[in-house]
C-alpha positions as CSV (number, residue, x, y, z in Angstrom):
1,M,-262.3,-100.0,16.1
2,G,-264.4,-102.5,17.9
3,L,-261.3,-104.3,19.2
4,N,-259.8,-101.1,20.6
5,K,-262.9,-100.3,22.4
6,A,-263.0,-103.6,24.0
7,V,-259.4,-103.3,25.2
8,V,-259.8,-99.9,26.6
9,C,-262.9,-100.7,28.4
10,A,-261.5,-103.9,29.9
11,G,-258.3,-102.1,31.0
12,V,-260.3,-99.3,32.6
13,A,-262.4,-101.7,34.5
14,A,-259.5,-103.8,35.6
15,L,-257.3,-101.0,36.8
16,G,-260.1,-99.1,38.5
17,L,-258.5,-95.8,37.5
18,M,-259.8,-92.6,38.9
19,A,-259.8,-91.2,35.4
20,P,-263.0,-90.4,33.7
21,V,-264.8,-93.7,33.6
22,A,-265.7,-95.5,30.5
23,V,-269.4,-96.3,31.1
24,A,-270.8,-99.5,29.6
25,V,-274.5,-99.6,29.0
26,A,-276.2,-102.9,29.9
27,G,-277.5,-104.8,27.0
28,D,-274.9,-103.2,24.7
29,H,-272.7,-105.7,22.9
30,G,-269.8,-103.2,23.0
31,C,-268.4,-100.5,25.2
32,R,-269.5,-97.0,24.6
33,S,-266.2,-95.0,25.0
34,V,-266.5,-91.6,26.6
35,E,-262.8,-91.0,26.9
36,C,-259.9,-93.2,25.9
37,Y,-256.4,-93.4,27.4
38,Q,-253.3,-95.1,26.3
39,Q,-250.5,-96.2,28.6
40,V,-247.3,-94.3,27.8
41,K,-243.8,-94.2,29.3
42,H,-242.6,-90.9,30.7
43,P,-238.8,-90.2,30.3
44,D,-236.6,-89.2,33.2
45,V,-236.6,-85.4,33.8
46,Y,-233.2,-83.8,34.0
47,A,-232.3,-80.2,34.9
48,T,-229.1,-78.2,34.4
49,V,-227.8,-77.2,37.9
50,A,-224.9,-74.7,38.4
51,R,-222.7,-75.7,41.2
52,P,-219.8,-73.8,42.6
53,V,-216.4,-75.5,42.3
54,V,-213.0,-74.5,43.6
55,L,-210.8,-73.8,40.6
56,E,-207.8,-72.7,42.6
57,P,-207.6,-73.3,46.4
58,G,-206.9,-70.3,48.7
59,R,-203.3,-69.8,49.6
60,T,-201.1,-67.6,51.8
61,E,-198.3,-65.7,50.1
62,V,-195.5,-64.3,52.2
63,I,-193.5,-61.5,50.7
64,R,-190.3,-60.6,52.5
65,H,-188.8,-57.1,52.1
66,A,-185.1,-56.7,52.8
67,P,-184.0,-54.0,55.2
68,V,-183.2,-50.6,53.8
69,V,-179.7,-49.5,54.9
70,M,-177.9,-46.3,54.0
71,D,-174.6,-44.8,55.0
72,R,-174.6,-42.1,57.6
73,V,-171.6,-39.7,57.9
74,R,-170.7,-39.2,61.5
75,R,-168.1,-36.9,63.0
76,I,-165.9,-38.8,65.4
77,E,-163.0,-37.7,67.6
78,A,-160.0,-39.4,66.0
79,I,-157.4,-38.0,68.5
80,P,-158.7,-36.7,71.8
81,G,-157.6,-33.3,73.1
82,R,-154.8,-33.4,75.7
83,F,-152.6,-31.2,77.8
84,N,-148.9,-31.2,77.1
85,V,-146.4,-30.4,79.9
86,Q,-143.0,-29.2,78.8
87,H,-140.2,-28.6,81.1
88,V,-138.1,-25.6,79.9
89,P,-134.6,-25.5,81.5
90,A,-133.1,-22.4,82.9
91,M,-131.5,-20.1,80.3
92,Y,-128.1,-18.6,81.2
93,G,-126.0,-16.0,79.5
94,S,-123.0,-14.0,80.3
95,Y,-122.1,-10.4,80.8
96,T,-118.8,-8.6,80.9
97,K,-117.7,-6.4,83.7
98,T,-114.6,-4.4,84.4
99,V,-112.5,-5.6,87.4
100,K,-109.7,-3.6,89.0
101,V,-106.6,-5.7,88.9
102,S,-104.3,-3.3,90.7
103,P,-105.0,0.1,92.3
104,A,-103.4,3.3,91.2
105,R,-100.1,4.2,92.9
106,T,-97.4,6.9,92.9
107,I,-93.8,6.1,92.4
108,H,-90.7,8.5,92.5
109,E,-88.2,8.1,89.7
110,H,-84.9,9.7,89.2
111,V,-84.7,11.4,85.9
112,P,-81.1,11.9,84.8
113,A,-80.1,15.2,83.3
114,V,-80.8,15.5,79.6
115,R,-77.7,16.3,77.6
116,K,-77.1,16.8,74.0
117,V,-74.1,17.5,71.8
118,V,-74.1,20.9,70.3
119,H,-71.8,21.7,67.4
120,Q,-70.3,25.2,67.5
121,H,-68.1,27.0,64.9
122,E,-65.0,28.2,66.5
123,V,-62.7,30.9,64.8
124,V,-59.2,29.6,64.6
125,R,-58.0,32.7,62.8
126,P,-60.0,35.8,62.4
127,A,-60.5,37.4,59.0
128,S,-57.8,40.0,57.9
129,Y,-56.9,42.2,55.0
130,R,-53.8,42.2,53.1
131,W,-52.4,44.1,50.2
132,E,-51.5,42.4,47.1
133,H,-49.3,44.0,44.4
134,A,-49.7,43.2,40.8
135,V,-47.6,44.4,37.7
136,D,-49.4,44.6,34.4
137,A,-47.8,44.3,31.0
138,H,-46.8,47.9,30.9
139,G,-44.9,47.5,34.1
140,R,-47.2,49.5,36.1
141,V,-47.7,48.3,39.7
142,T,-51.2,47.9,41.1
143,K,-51.8,47.5,44.8
144,C,-55.1,46.0,45.9
145,K,-56.6,45.4,49.4
146,V,-57.8,41.8,49.6
147,L,-59.9,40.2,52.4
148,T,-58.6,37.1,53.9
149,P,-61.5,35.2,55.3
150,A,-61.4,33.9,58.9
151,V,-60.4,30.3,59.5
152,T,-63.1,28.4,61.6
153,R,-63.6,24.9,62.8
154,T,-66.6,22.9,64.2
155,V,-66.2,21.9,67.8
156,A,-68.7,19.4,69.4
157,R,-69.7,20.3,72.9
158,E,-72.1,18.5,75.3
159,V,-74.5,20.8,76.9
160,V,-77.2,20.0,79.7
161,V,-80.6,20.6,78.3
162,A,-82.5,19.6,81.5
163,P,-80.9,19.0,84.8
164,A,-81.3,15.7,86.7
165,Q,-84.3,15.5,88.9
166,T,-86.6,13.2,91.0
167,V,-90.1,13.0,89.4
168,A,-93.2,11.6,91.1
169,R,-95.1,9.4,88.5
170,V,-98.6,8.1,89.1
171,I,-99.3,4.6,87.8
172,P,-103.0,4.4,87.1
173,A,-105.1,1.5,88.3
174,Q,-105.1,-1.6,86.2
175,Y,-108.4,-3.0,84.9
176,R,-109.5,-5.9,82.8
177,Q,-112.7,-7.2,81.3
178,V,-114.1,-10.3,83.1
179,S,-117.0,-12.5,81.7
180,Q,-119.6,-13.4,84.4
181,P,-122.4,-15.9,84.0
182,M,-125.9,-14.6,84.4
183,L,-129.4,-16.2,84.7
184,L,-131.5,-14.9,81.9
185,A,-134.6,-17.0,82.6
186,P,-135.3,-19.5,85.4
187,A,-136.4,-23.1,84.7
188,R,-140.2,-23.3,84.2
189,T,-143.0,-25.7,83.3
190,V,-145.0,-24.8,80.2
191,Q,-148.5,-26.3,79.9
192,S,-150.2,-26.2,76.5
193,Y,-153.5,-27.7,75.3
194,Q,-153.7,-29.6,72.0
195,P,-157.2,-29.6,70.7
196,P,-158.8,-32.8,69.5
197,V,-158.6,-34.0,65.9
198,Y,-161.9,-34.9,64.3
199,A,-162.6,-37.2,61.4
200,Y,-165.6,-38.3,59.4
201,V,-166.6,-41.9,59.0
202,A,-169.5,-43.5,57.1
203,E,-171.6,-45.9,59.2
204,P,-174.5,-48.1,58.0
205,M,-177.8,-47.0,59.4
206,M,-181.0,-48.9,59.1
207,I,-183.8,-46.8,57.6
208,R,-186.3,-49.5,57.5
209,P,-186.0,-53.0,59.1
210,A,-186.8,-56.2,57.2
211,T,-190.5,-56.7,56.9
212,K,-192.8,-59.6,56.1
213,Q,-196.0,-59.1,54.3
214,V,-198.6,-61.8,54.4
215,I,-201.2,-61.8,51.6
216,Q,-204.2,-64.1,51.8
217,H,-205.3,-65.1,48.4
218,P,-208.9,-66.4,48.5
219,P,-209.9,-69.5,46.6
220,V,-211.0,-69.0,43.0
221,I,-214.6,-70.3,42.7
222,G,-216.1,-71.2,39.4
223,M,-219.5,-72.5,38.4
224,Q,-219.8,-76.0,37.0
225,H,-223.0,-76.9,35.2
226,Q,-224.3,-80.4,35.7
227,H,-227.3,-82.3,34.4
228,V,-229.1,-83.9,37.4
229,L,-232.1,-86.2,37.6
230,V,-235.0,-84.2,38.8
231,Q,-237.7,-86.8,38.3
232,R,-237.3,-90.4,37.4
233,G,-239.6,-91.4,34.5
234,G,-242.4,-93.9,34.7
235,Y,-245.6,-95.0,33.1
236,G,-248.8,-93.1,32.8
237,W,-251.9,-92.7,30.7
238,A,-252.2,-90.3,28.0
239,P,-255.6,-89.5,26.4
240,V,-256.1,-90.7,22.9
241,G,-258.8,-89.7,20.4
242,G,-262.3,-91.1,21.6
243,H,-265.9,-90.9,20.6
244,H,-268.6,-89.3,22.6
245,G,-272.0,-91.0,22.4
246,R,-272.8,-94.4,21.4
247,H,-270.4,-96.5,19.2
248,H,-271.9,-98.0,16.2
């Protein structure tokens, strides 16, 4: 204990520390220690510091959307309307008319006498009576009056039925049928309108054009914990157990 006291006292005197001073009383063979300190080494002081770090950098994403197209049914004029001009020729027919070929006239004709043969019965011998006698088986005589018929003959004689004469005869007019052409309808121009013909076609129609969407993705920030040096260690004095009062 005496050695330690001497060391401490000598060190305090030599370093001139502003710590509580070890006071040496004159005439004392030793050092009366009021407080004692021992030189110690202080370690470095570290602290855990959270620092932001970029886990994933920011990026720009471009999303392209295709255009939206659908079919639209539209009515179109397939064949336009037009006017047609048609030339209709004249139409002819025929009719029949009666034409007099020769006029009526009067002629005089000699008509001979009309004769005919007439058959007549002519008596050649007239009828007469005669007596006929007859004797029967008994010898008796009978007398009878008997008619003798007349004897006739047929004689042909020509007789005039109508005498000869001059007769006026009218010859009528002569006609005949003649076919004559006739215009039934004159030539004309007929104009007609033919309406248009429509059809339906499917045409693509853009409902929405192609679009581009730009999305900004911010960086992903994380926290990184690091041990950093807050204070570098050094040497210092640490109090040690001392004696108050005089050392024996």
